[in-house]
C-alpha positions in Angstrom: 10.8 15.8 52.5 11.0 13.6 49.3 7.3 12.9 49.7 6.4 16.6 50.0 8.4 17.3 46.8 6.4 14.5 45.0 3.0 16.0 46.3 4.2 19.4 45.0 5.0 18.1 41.5 1.7 16.3 41.3 -0.2 19.6 42.3 1.7 21.3 39.6 0.7 18.7 37.0 -3.0 18.8 38.1 -2.9 22.6 37.9 -1.3 22.4 34.4 -4.0 20.1 33.1 -6.7 22.3 34.6 -5.1 25.4 32.8 -5.0 23.4 29.5 -8.7 22.5 29.8 -9.6 26.1 30.3 -7.6 27.2 27.5 -9.3 24.5 25.2 -12.7 25.4 26.3 -11.8 29.1 25.8 -10.5 28.4 22.2 -13.5 26.4 21.3 -15.7 29.3 22.5 -13.7 31.8 20.3 -13.7 29.5 17.3 -17.4 28.8 17.2 -20.2 31.3 18.2 -23.9 30.9 17.9 -25.0 34.4 16.7 -28.9 33.8 16.4 -31.3 31.2 17.6 -34.8 30.7 19.1 -33.1 30.4 22.6 -31.0 27.9 24.7 -32.5 25.3 26.9 -31.6 22.0 28.6 -32.2 18.5 27.5 -32.2 16.0 30.4 -30.8 12.6 30.0 -30.7 9.7 32.5 -27.3 10.7 33.9 -26.6 14.1 32.3 -27.8 17.4 31.1 -27.2 18.8 27.6 -27.2 22.4 26.6 -28.9 22.8 23.4 -30.3 25.5 21.0 -34.0 25.5 19.8 -34.4 25.3 16.1 -37.9 25.8 14.6 -39.2 26.1 11.0 -39.5 29.9 11.4 -36.4 30.6 13.5 -33.2 29.3 12.1 -29.9 29.1 13.9 -27.0 31.1 12.8 -23.4 30.4 13.8 -19.9 31.6 13.0 -16.7 29.4 12.9 -13.2 30.5 12.6 -11.4 27.9 10.5 -9.8 25.8 9.4 -12.0 23.7 11.6 -14.3 20.7 11.7 -17.8 21.3 13.4 -20.0 18.5 14.4 -23.7 19.5 14.4 -25.8 17.3 16.8 -29.6 17.3 16.7 -32.7 15.8 18.2 -36.2 16.0 17.0 -39.0 16.7 19.4 -41.2 13.6 19.5 -45.0 13.8 19.2 -47.7 11.0 19.6 -48.3 9.3 16.4 -44.7 9.4 15.3 -43.1 6.1 14.7 -39.6 4.2 14.3 -37.4 5.5 11.5 -38.7 9.0 11.3 -36.7 11.1 8.7 -36.1 14.8 9.1 -34.0 17.4 7.1 -31.6 20.0 8.1 -30.4 22.6 5.5 -27.0 24.4 6.1 -26.7 27.5 4.1 -23.4 29.0 3.5 -21.9 31.6 1.1 -21.1 29.1 -1.6 -24.6 27.3 -1.6 -26.7 25.0 0.6 -26.2 21.5 1.8 -29.2 19.3 2.8 -28.7 16.6 5.4 -31.4 13.9 5.7 -31.3 12.2 9.1 -33.2 9.2 10.3 -33.9 8.5 14.0 -36.1 6.9 16.7 -37.5 8.1 20.0 -35.1 8.3 23.0 -36.1 6.4 26.1 -33.7 8.5 28.3 -34.3 12.0 26.9 -36.8 14.7 28.1 -37.0 18.4 27.4 -37.6 21.2 30.1 -41.4 20.5 30.1 -41.0 16.6 30.1 -41.6 16.4 26.4 -39.9 13.4 24.5 -37.0 13.8 22.0 -35.4 11.6 19.6 -32.0 10.0 19.7 -29.3 12.4 18.5 -28.1 12.3 14.9 -25.2 14.4 13.5 -23.2 15.5 10.5 -20.0 17.3 9.9 -19.1 20.7 8.5 -15.6 21.5 7.3 -14.9 25.3 7.7 -12.1 26.7 5.6 -9.5 29.1 6.9 -11.0 32.4 8.0 -14.3 33.5 9.5 -17.3 31.6 8.1 -21.0 32.3 8.7 -23.7 29.6 8.4 -27.5 29.4 8.8 -29.1 26.2 9.8 -32.9 25.7 9.0 -35.3 22.8 9.7 -36.5 21.5 6.4 -38.9 18.6 5.8 -39.8 16.9 9.2 -42.7 15.3 11.1 -42.3 17.9 13.9 -41.6 21.6 14.0 -38.9 21.8 16.6 -35.4 20.4 17.1 -32.7 20.6 19.6 -29.2 21.5 18.3 -25.8 21.7 19.6 -22.3 22.2 18.1 -18.9 20.8 18.9 -15.4 21.3 17.4 -14.9 17.6 16.4 -13.2 16.0 13.4 -14.8 12.9 11.9 -13.8 9.7 13.3 -11.5 7.5 11.2 -13.6 4.8 9.3 -12.9 1.1 9.6 -12.6 -0.9 6.3 -15.0 -3.7 5.7 -14.2 -6.9 3.7 -16.5 -8.3 1.0 -17.8 -11.9 1.2 -16.3 -12.8 -2.1 -12.4 -13.5 -2.5 -11.3 -10.8 -5.0 -7.9 -9.8 -6.2 -6.2 -6.8 -4.5 -4.8 -3.7 -6.1 -2.6 -1.3 -4.0 -2.8 2.3 -4.8 0.4 4.4 -4.5 0.1 8.1 -3.8 2.3 10.4 -1.8 4.3 7.5 -0.3 1.2 5.9 1.1 -0.4 2.7 -0.2 -4.1 1.9 0.0 -5.7 -1.4 -0.8 -8.7 -1.9 -3.0 -10.6 -4.9 -4.4 -10.5 -5.4 -8.1 -13.9 -5.8 -9.9 -15.0 -6.3 -13.4 -17.6 -4.6 -15.6 -21.2 -5.4 -14.6 -20.0 -7.2 -11.4 -21.8 -7.7 -8.2 -19.8 -7.9 -5.0 -21.5 -9.3 -1.9 -21.2 -7.5 1.4 -22.6 -8.3 4.8 -23.2 -5.2 7.1 -24.6 -5.1 10.6 -26.2 -1.7 11.4 -26.7 1.0 12.4 -23.8 2.3 10.5 -22.8 4.6 7.8 -21.3 2.9 4.6 -19.3 4.7 2.0 -18.4 2.5 -1.2 -15.4 4.2 -2.7 -14.6 3.3 -6.3 -12.0 4.0 -9.0 -12.2 3.3 -12.6 -9.2 1.5 -14.2 -7.9 3.3 -17.4 -6.1 1.2 -20.0 -2.6 2.3 -20.8 -2.8 5.4 -23.1 -6.4 6.2 -22.3 -6.8 9.7 -20.7 -10.3 10.9 -21.6 -13.2 11.6 -19.4 -15.1 8.3 -18.6 -18.2 7.3 -16.5 -19.3 4.4 -14.4 -22.4 3.6 -12.2 -22.1 2.4 -8.8 -25.2 0.8 -7.1 -26.0 -0.9 -3.8 -28.8 -3.4 -3.5 -30.3 -5.3 -0.6 -32.4 -8.5 -1.5 -32.8 -7.1 -5.0 -34.1 -3.8 -3.9 -32.0 -0.7 -4.9 -30.7 1.4 -1.7 -28.7 3.8 -3.7 -27.2 4.4 -7.2 -25.2 7.1 -8.8 -23.4 7.7 -12.1 -19.9 9.3 -11.9 -17.7 11.0 -14.4 -14.0 10.7 -13.8 -10.7 11.3 -15.3 -7.4 9.4 -14.9 -5.1 10.5 -12.0 -1.6 11.0 -13.6 0.1 11.2 -10.2 -1.4 7.9 -8.8 -0.6 4.3 -9.9 -1.4 0.8 -9.0 1.7 -0.9 -7.4 3.1 -3.6 -9.9 0.6 -2.8 -12.7 1.6 -0.8 -15.7 -1.4 -2.0 -17.9 -4.1 -0.1 -15.9 -4.1 3.3 -14.2 -6.5 4.6 -11.5 -9.1 7.3 -11.9 -10.1 9.8 -9.3 -12.0 8.2 -6.4 -15.9 8.6 -6.0 -18.1 7.5 -3.2 -21.6 6.4 -2.8 -22.8 7.0 0.8 -25.5 5.1 2.6 -27.1 5.0 6.1 -28.0 1.6 7.2 -30.5 1.0 10.1 -30.1 -1.5 13.0 -29.9 -5.2 11.9 -28.1 -7.5 9.4 -27.9 -6.3 5.8 -27.1 -8.6 2.9 -25.9 -6.2 0.2 -24.8 -6.5 -3.4 -22.6 -3.8 -4.7 -22.9 -3.4 -8.4 -20.1 -1.8 -10.6 -21.0 -1.0 -14.3 -19.4 0.9 -17.1 -21.1 -0.5 -20.2 -17.7 -0.6 -22.0 -15.9 -3.5 -20.5 -13.7 -1.4 -18.1 -12.7 -2.7 -14.9 -12.6 -0.9 -11.5 -11.5 -1.0 -7.9 -13.6 -0.8 -4.7 -13.1 -0.3 -0.9 -15.6 -0.2 1.8 -15.6 2.3 4.6 -17.8 2.1 7.7 -18.5 4.7 10.5 -20.5 4.0 13.6 -24.0 5.5 13.9 -24.6 6.7 17.5 -27.4 8.3 19.4 -29.4 7.9 22.7 
């Protein structure tokens, strides 16, 4: 009798999980709808099948999302003879407040085939944050070595990054905001911080400028990343002091708003140098965020 009761409870739990799964799938379908495309088709992997939408230069994909929600846009490029490793292609996401260009770099997949046996690249992805309410988007294929891509969508939030440590021993600064403390590495003006990364990964160098006590004006700094002396990325940022934030235990300097320089690093070891420059003798603070770069 007791065994029968246990089996009955297990059956109820299984049914509950099944219902929750159906509810989640239904909610995803309601929150994200592809309204226009060149058609859906199957991509065959070694042990699975993907349902994708075809994207061509002349036929964009239009989709609607009910937010707030995160959407992950997965894509594969059709692979032709003559294409080589590290091919780049551009996807353009158009929305009511403007357009966002995403440049993706990929290689041929050894386990992926289209419906006619054609080869495709390893998947690459980017994220879209949809605000509250109904949002409409148009995805087009920009500069690319091929004229067709396979695209699929998922309601997925970005993964939490891991923090990387520089190879130099640097003083720490702890940022206090909203009862949370975040560690940074203190750097001087015109400094170069060594950083060893192993790809493929996405790297974001987050920087804050240190304002001397009593300074509140708009200021600028340049953040650059070099590999073996060659510049991988560089950008000048304008910032202002964040009045509500503070460095723990430091009353002589105050943090600016955070700015990020983002890079995509291919497979292999990368000996990097992160350069921070203000030209005015001001100091800064850095942290290094790393996300995995997947695809098969």
